C-alpha positions, 0 to 999 in steps of 0.5 A: 787209123789204129789198124793202119798203125798196127799194119805198119808196125807188125809188117814192117819187120819182115819186110825190113829183114827182106831188105837187109837180106838181099841189099846189104853188104856185110864185112868182118875183116878187122882192119876195115874197122879199125885202120885208115890212113890220115894221108893218101900214102897210108891209105894207099897202103891199108889198100894194099895191105887189104887186097895187094899181092902180100894180101893174097899170098900165104907162107907155108911152112912144112916140117918133121915132127920128129925134126928130121929133114923134109922129103923133097918128093913130098914137098913137090907132091904138096906143091902139085896138089896145092896148085890144083886148089879152086881159087890158087893162082901158083905155088912156089919155093921162096928164092927160087932162080929157075924162072929168073934165069930164063927171064934173064935170057929171054928179056934182060939180055936186050936191055943189058946196056940200060940197066948194067949199073946205078953208077955208070960212069964209074964202072965203064972206066973200070970196064973199058981199061986194058985190064977190066976188059981182060978180067971180063973175058976171063969171067966170061969164059969161066961163066961158059964152062959153069953149070949155067953155061948154057944161059950164059951163052944165050945172053953172051951171043947179045951182050958179050960184055955180060953187062946183063950179069952186072946187076944181078951178080949179088941178087943170088947171094940176096936171095939166099939171105931171104931164104934162111937155110934151115933142113928142118923146114921146107917153105912154100908161097901160095897166092890166091886170086881172091884178095887176102881180106876176103874172108869167105873165099879164103876160108875155103881155100884154107880148109882146102889146104888143110884137107890136101896136107892131111890126105897127103901126109896120111899116105906118106910112109916115110915121116909124119909132117906138120903144117904151119900156115900164116898170112893176111888172109889167116888173121882175116879168117880167123877174125871174121870167126871170132867176130862171127861167134862173138855176134851170134854169142852175145845176140843169144845172151843179150836177147834171153837176158833182155827178155827174161829182164822185161818180163820180170819188170812188166809182166806182160807178153804183149807189151815185151811183143810190142817193145821188142817189135820196136826194137827190131824195126831200130836195128834193121833200120839202122843196118840199112841206113849204114849201108846206104852211107858206107855201101857195106855194113861191118860185123863189129858194127853190128855187134857194137851198134845193136848194143847201142841201139838198145838204148833205144829201148829206154823211151819205150820203157819210159813210155809204157811205164807210165802209160801202164800206170794210168787208165786206158783213155790217159795213155796217149796223154801221158806219153805225150807229156813225157815226150819233150823229156824223151826228145831232149835225152835222144838229141844229148845222146845223138850228140855223143854218137856224132862226137864219136862219129867225127873221132877218125876211128873208122868202126865207129864212124859206122857205129855213130850213123848205126845208133844215131838212126836208131835213136831217131827211128826209136823216138819216132816209133814210141811217140807216134806209133807206141801209144795206140798199141798200149791199150790193154785195160790192165794197170800195173804199177812198176816196182824194181826191188831197192829203188824206191829205198835208195831214193828215200836213203839219198833224201834222208842222208843226202849231206853225208852221201855228198860228203863221202862222194866228194872225199872219194871224188878228191882221192880219185883226182890223185889217182889220175897222176899214175893214169897209164895210156896204151901206147901199142894198138897190138894189145887191143887184139891179145885174142890174136896173139897166137897168131902173131907168134905163129907168124914170127915163127914161120918168118923166122924159118924163111926170111930175114926181112923184117916184116911191117918195116921198109923204106917207102918211096912215093912219086906221082907215078911209076917213073918218078918214084923209080928216080927217087929210089935211084936217089936213095940207094946210095944212102942205103949202101952208106948204112950197110957200110956203117954196119946200121942196115945188113941189106935191103932189097929194092927195085934194082936190078930188075928195073931203073928209071927210063931216064937212068936207062937212057942215061946208061946206054948214052954213056955206054955208046961213048965207050964203044970206040974201034980202039976198045973193040980192038982191046976187047977181041985181044982179051977174047983172043987170049981166053980162047974164045971165039971173036968171030961170035963175041968180038962185036960190042953192038949195044944199039940204042933202044927205048927203055924196059917198062915195069909192065913187061917186067910184071908180065914174066915170072919175075912179078912173084918177086917184085909185085908186092913192092910196088903199089900204083894209085891214080894219083901216086906210085909206092915203091917199098924197099924192104929191109933186113936186120937194121937200126930204125933210128939210123934208117929213119934219120938218113932217109927222111931228109929225102923228099918223097922218101920215108921210113915206114913202120906198120908197128909205128903207124898203128901206134901213131894212130892209137896216139892220135885217137886218143888225143882226138878221143880226149878232145871230142869227149870235152867237146861233146860234154860242152855241147851237151851242157850248152843244150841243157843251158838253153832248155833249163835257162840255168847254168846251175840246173844244166851242171846239176842234170849232167853231173851224174853222167860225168861223175859216172865216168870220172870214177870208172877213169880213176878206177883204171888208173888205180889198177894200173890197166892201160887206158886206151881211146876205146875207154874214152869212146866208152866214157862218151857213151856214158855220158851220152846215155846217162844224161838221159837219166838226169834229164828224165829225173830233173824234169819228171814231166809225169809228175810222180818222182817214184814213177820216174825213178822206177822207169829209169832203173828199168832203163838203166837194167836193160842197158846194163844187161845188154852192154854186160853181155859184151863181157862175154865176148872174145874181143878185147875191144868188146869187153873194154866197151863192156866194162866201161859202159856197163858199170858207168850206167849204173853209177849214173842212175845211183847218182841221180836221186843224190845229186838231183834234188827235185820237188817230191824228194 
């Protein structure tokens, strides 16, 4: 039996490592860890932000260091070389209209009778008056004589009234608005095959972009240029590098610190090897379980979860501490004796993680599964495998410095110490009034502020569209969504007239609903009378234009233009980022230029299926939701834990006494944050929940003292506390603000929870 257990224990880690290497899909994109919508629209948009057209596009801004104009020759050479990069679909200059003119000739001229207007009755009445037809003939002549005459000629042969140009007449001005004229910079858009959040693929592309630009810049004899680049993929790669760096750094620091601490406490390489083998099995098992449940494992889950799974080291520490204090033949018995306390501690800790998992915070759902698996595996290994491995004859009495002194001090001066604690709690209650809650989720990622500023600078050179703010139109399919957009256009026009919106960028003139196209064609047919045909021919003669070639007003009824047809042309680059097609619904985004958010929101939200959308507002609303949910779950978690303790001890007083050190630790840290003025986020509340879940174990071990030696029990608790504090303390070295928040809350919380146990819980031996 002994050999079988040893074989299982020591051969399991390499087997699990192999399975993890071959079967686990790791992700590092931060949005997958933090962002998740509560409704279908937000979920669909989240998917678009991760893998849609906008996520796959970079904005490149090239400027001269001496602020002079950028050479068109250099830009053309750069554009050609960037297109040759593996994984790059296309590179183009924003606002370029050459492709649009080609599509107007080849596609749109056939559909002029269906796409000519959003207000057909009003426009046709004006057009088919004698004056209107004369003005249209004059416009036709001017257009034929313009630099675009060749294009107009081809259109006019199918569409002599140039109805095709009706919708596009304002397009040139709009596209000029999209591209702000700043000759100090030349801008390009680069599209990739890979999704924006495919960080490994995007990392290679970004490296290739930098290489191409640097090499070309070295051969440029005219000027020395600089490249600024932004896009979803830039943030994805930076986040991946940050997370990977944090994982490596934290893993190295925590491993070294824990190894050193363990040797210092137990003074045995054999015991250290046994316990850390257990921890490796726990971590690998947690990774595999998370993969099975979610289909992937996030890097942040590993960074946070492995630290939390470090709590599992508490169980073997208690087992080893008690086993080493007795003779070899008594070790299995003593571990069996303290097992109920370990089991209760594990269950109460898992309650905290279960609450964490249903908090709605996507990443912590993974962390909850990860840590809960680790706790269960750690408990089972400690109970059924470890006792048979701790067989060395050497006895070792655990002695952590100052621990016995503190316990004795609490015993002698408990009334005075409790009085001081009550005063501190009372003062802290007043401080809670000034508690400041974090409102902006972007404050949770200050480490990316340099990228946010760079993104803002680049967009200010390229576009007046406000990124992340648009009118979102939802329909069950493309046709329904297009019909909704046609309802909202008049509302947006009114906002423009009121000065509350400078401009908007919808789907028109690129496409109208099939219903609207059919209505336009039907109404146009009513005006194609013999009388109007004569008036048109007279107007052509006045302008000296060919009646033979342009005089026939022949606009046959045809099937409506479809989105698929438009997306099969170069126009796709202009509109595919404004439409998201899901299985159950379609979203069309109407981009907005400068606007007053409240005015736009109030105007559009009254229409069913239409809403004003702000990415930043969505994140802030999510922050508020998560905070409220975390508050509720903190209360629910506490209630479940105390209920379990009441069932166990059959005493409300004893249950409260056991939980009180953990609650006081979390409360005093919260109060400290209120006095510092630091914004408290839902991450802090998650940290408080973890403090309670961890520290309640200390209360259980101290309260039950199943080993019969309260001094040894407290020494074992001290070793557990130190390992947890060190493990979480190593998170302080992370660049990620989220990890540092958890580190500051949990590391200090477990120390306080440990300190309060002999002060609050009075046992027979103290």
